[in-house]
N, C-alpha and C positions, 0 to 999 in steps of 0.2 A: 245582846248585840256585841258587847265587848268580847265575849267568849268566841263568838263566831268569827270576829276579825282576827283574833289570836290564832285560832285554828287554821284560818286561811293562810296567814303568814307562815305558820309552821309547815303547812303543806308545800307552799312555794319554796321555802328554804330547803325542804327535803328533796324536792325536784331538782333544784339547782345543784345540790351536793351530789345527787345521783348522776346528773348529767356530767358534772365535772369529773366524777370518778370514772365514768365511761370514757370520757375524752382522754384522761390520763392512761387508762388501761389500753386504749387503742394505740396511743403513742408508744407505750412500753412494748406492746406486741409488734408494732411496725419496726421499732429499733432492734428488737430481738431477732425478728425474721431477717432484717438486713444484715445484722452481725452474723447470723447463722449462714446466710447465703454466701457472704464474703469468706467465712471460714471454710465452708465446703468447697468454694471455688479455688482457694489457695491450697487446700488440702488435697483435692482430687484433680489437680491440673493435668497430671500424667494420665489419670484415668480418662479424663475428657479427651485428651489427645488420642488415646487408644480407641475411644468410642468413635471419634471422627474417622480414624483409619478403618474401623470395621464398617462404618456407614459407607465410606468410599468403596470398599471392597464389595459390599452388597449392591451399590449403585452400578459398579462395573459388571457385576454378575448379571444383573437384570437389564442393564443397558450397555451392551458390549462397546468398548472403545477400540477403534481400529488405529493401530500405531503405524505411522508412515515415516520412515527415516529419510532425512534430507541428505543428498549426496555430500561426501566430504569436500568436494570441489564444486561449490554452488555458484556458478556464473554462466549466464547465457552468452556473454561475449567471448569468454575463453573456453568454456566447456559446454557448447550448445546442446550436444546430443544427450549428455547426462542430465542437464537441467530440464530439457523438454520431456525426457522420459519420466522424470519425477513429476513434473506438472501434469502429464497425461494420467499418471496413476492417481494423483491427488484429485483431479477433476472427476475421474471415474467414481470416486467415493462420494461425490455430491448427490448421487442417485441412490436412494434407499438407505442411507446411513443417518444416524442421529448424533453420533459422537466420534470425533476424529482427534487423534493426538499427533501433532507434527513435531517430531523429535529432531532438534538441531544440535544435540549435545556433542556429536562427533564431527561437526563441520570444522574444517581446517582452513578453508579459503571461501570467502563470500564477497560479492560485489553488489553495487547498488542496483544494477539492472535486474539481478535475480530477486532482490528484496522487493522491488516494485512489481515484478511479475507475480511473486508470491502473494502480495497484497491484493492484486487484481483477482486472483483465484479465491482468496479468503472472502472477498466481497460476494462472490457467488454463493458460498456456504452461508454467509449471513443472510442473504436474500431468501434462502430456503430454510432458514431457522435451524441450521445444523450447528451443534456446539463444537467448537474447535479449541483444543487445549494445546499446550506446547511448552518447550523449555529453551533455555539459552545455550549457545555453544560454550564448551569448556575452554576453548582457545580464547585467550584474552583479547587478541587483536580482532578476531571475528566478532566477539561479543561487543567490543567497542564500536566497530563499524555498524553493527545492528542497532545498538542503542542510540548512536548519533545520527542515524539515517532519517529519522522521523517515523520509523515503523510503529513505535508505540503511541503515536498520536491516533492510530486507528485500531490498535490491538491492545487489550489490557495487559499490562506488565509493569515490572519494577525497573526503573532506570537508576543506575548509580549516580551519585551526586556529581562526580567528575565529568559525566557525559551528558548532563542536562543542558549545558551551555554550548550551542553549536550553530553554525550557519547553514548546515545541511537541512534540507526540507523535502517533503513529498507533498505535492499538491494534486488534488483530484477534483473533477467536476463532471456532472452528467447533464444538468439542465441547460447549460448555456453553451453556445458554439465557441466563442472566443472570450478571453478574460484579460485584456490588456492592462487593466488596473492591478491585476495580481502578478502578471509577468514582469512589469516594469521594475518594481523593487527587487525582484529575484535577479534580474539582469544587472542592475546597478551594484548589488552585493557581489555578484560574480566578478564584475570589473574591478571592484575593490580588492578582491583576493588576488587577482592577476596583476593589476597595475598599481595597487596601493592607494587608489582613489576611486570613490564611487563615481560612475559616469554612465552615460547612455551607450547602448550598442544597438542601433536600429536594425542591423543585419540579423543578430541573434533573436531579438524580440520579434522581428518579422517572420523568422523561421517558426517560432513557437505559435504565433497567431495563424500562420498558414497550416501548420499541423493540426491545430484545434479545429480550424474550419474544415479541413479534409475529413477529420474524424466525424464531425457533425453531418457533413454532406454525403460522404461516400462509404464510411466504414461498415454500415449495416444496411441490409435491404429493407424495403417496405417501411421506411421512416421509423425504424425501431431506434430506441435510445441506446447510445454507445458510450461507455464510460472511458475516460482517458486518465492517465497518471503521468505526472511530471516529477522526476526525482533529480535533485541537484546535489552534487558532492563537491565540497571545497577541500582542496589539497593545498594548505597554506605553505608547506615546506617547499613544494615544487612549483608554487604559483600557477596552479592549474585547477580548472573547474570542469567537472564531467556532467553532462546532461543526458538524461534518459527520458524519452517520451514514448509512452506505451498506450495502445488502445486495445480493447477486447472485442474488436469488430470481426469481420470475416477475412481480413487480409487483402493486400493489394492485388495479388494474382487472382484471387477468387472474385474480387470486384471486377477486374478486367475481363475475366472469362464470362461473367454474367452479361456485361455491357457490350463487349466487342466480339469475342471469339465466335459466338453463335452466328453472327452476321459476316464477320471479316476473318474467320479462322484460316482461310486459304492464304492470307497475307503473312501469317506467322508460321515459319517453318523451323525455328530454333527451339532450344530446350527452355526450361523454366528460368534458368539464370539469364539467358539472352533476352527473354521476354521482360524480365524485371529491369534489365539495363535499358531496354527500349522505352520502358515506362518513364525512367528518369531522364533519358535523353530527349524525350518528346517525339520520338518517331511514330508512336501509335497515333497521336493526333494528326500528324501529317499523312500517314498511310490511309487513315479512314476519312480524311478531309473534314474532320470535326475540329476546327481550330480552337474551340473553347473547351475541349476535353483534354485532360491530362496536363494542364499548365502548372498545377501546384507542385508536382514532383520535380519537374525541371528547375523550378525556382529554388527548391531546397538543394538540389545538386549544385546549382550555380553558387550558392553560399560557400560550399566546400571548394569548388574550383577557383573562386576568387580569394581563397585563403582567409575567409572570415572565421571559419571553424576548421578543426583538424581531426584526423582519425575517425572519420564518420563511418558508421556501420548500420546496415538495415537488415533486420531479420523479419521475414514474413512468410507465412505458409510453409513451404519446404525449401526455402532459399535463404542462404546467408551471404550477403554481399558486402565486401569491404572496399570502400571507395579509394582508399589510399593505394591499394595495389591493383584496383580495377578487376579483382578476381572474386568469383562466387563459388559456392559449393551447394550441392543438393543435399538436404538433410534427410536422414532416415525417419526422424520423428517430426510429425506435423505440428506447426504452430498456428493456432487459430487467433489471428490478430496481427499487429505490426509493432515492431520495436525499433526506435531510432536511438542511436548513441553517437555523441560527438563530444569533442573537448575544446576548451577555450584556454589558450596559453599565450605566452609572450611572443611566440612565433607567428601568431595570427595577425591579420590586418590591424593597423592602429585604429582604435575606437574613437568615436566622436565624443569630445568632452562636453559635459553639460554646462 
């Protein structure tokens, strides 16, 4: 019996020792492999970089990337034809393409209206699962405007530390028609930039709500969802705030042609510019005797005429209309949608204090 007990204990001790040796061997092996991997990583970092470059070249060869250069002067307000021609080329690539590179490296002038317009097109690419790459402008001023605009809240990119803190913003929504809870703080911050104190501005907020409602109700046919974008640019030095409201619907004139011109076309003998002016003056509603139609656009124009906002511009379909001069031009490049631009400065009507 004693011999049996001793032999059992010996076997148990042998098993324990072998298990411990195995555990220690595994630890040594793991530590060696970890050291080896770190050494190889530090040693071959250049080779790894070259490998990534070769992989990227192979990816480009098997998945061609179409490069689209952005115009040097990228602004829908100041250079509408160049901007719309670029947007048309970019939209055309959303059919049958998988990889697109938007090159902004040579841009020398850029504005917030064009940035919002570019985002609206990139949303189309995202919806169709098309990869979009890009770069930043070399021009420091343009790069600063781009980084501070809110563009990189929707597009992956690196923002320099100095441009992370900004009042500028881009707001978008598709599901809801109006968002007063979102526009109220935007308007109050705008009043702070202009007048030095956060305050209400019921006229400007009313414009935003009206535009959101118009987009929801009239921008797209057959109750299709239409996305809108609101861009706000704060100019602290000049105490001015610029607003851009953009929707990707069918445009004002296209909406009017569908609803009215088929039945009342004989009442409209002017060109497209005159027709757009009549939309904002409310003449279409009076001519067709539909008093409830077309009331939203005259309300927006009244805000400008009452001096609540300044330098208002509307671009839709093939018309560029500047309310300051009451002049419009016919565009060669078609714009599918509507863009509103206006400014808020010290020359506008006094705002209502909160």
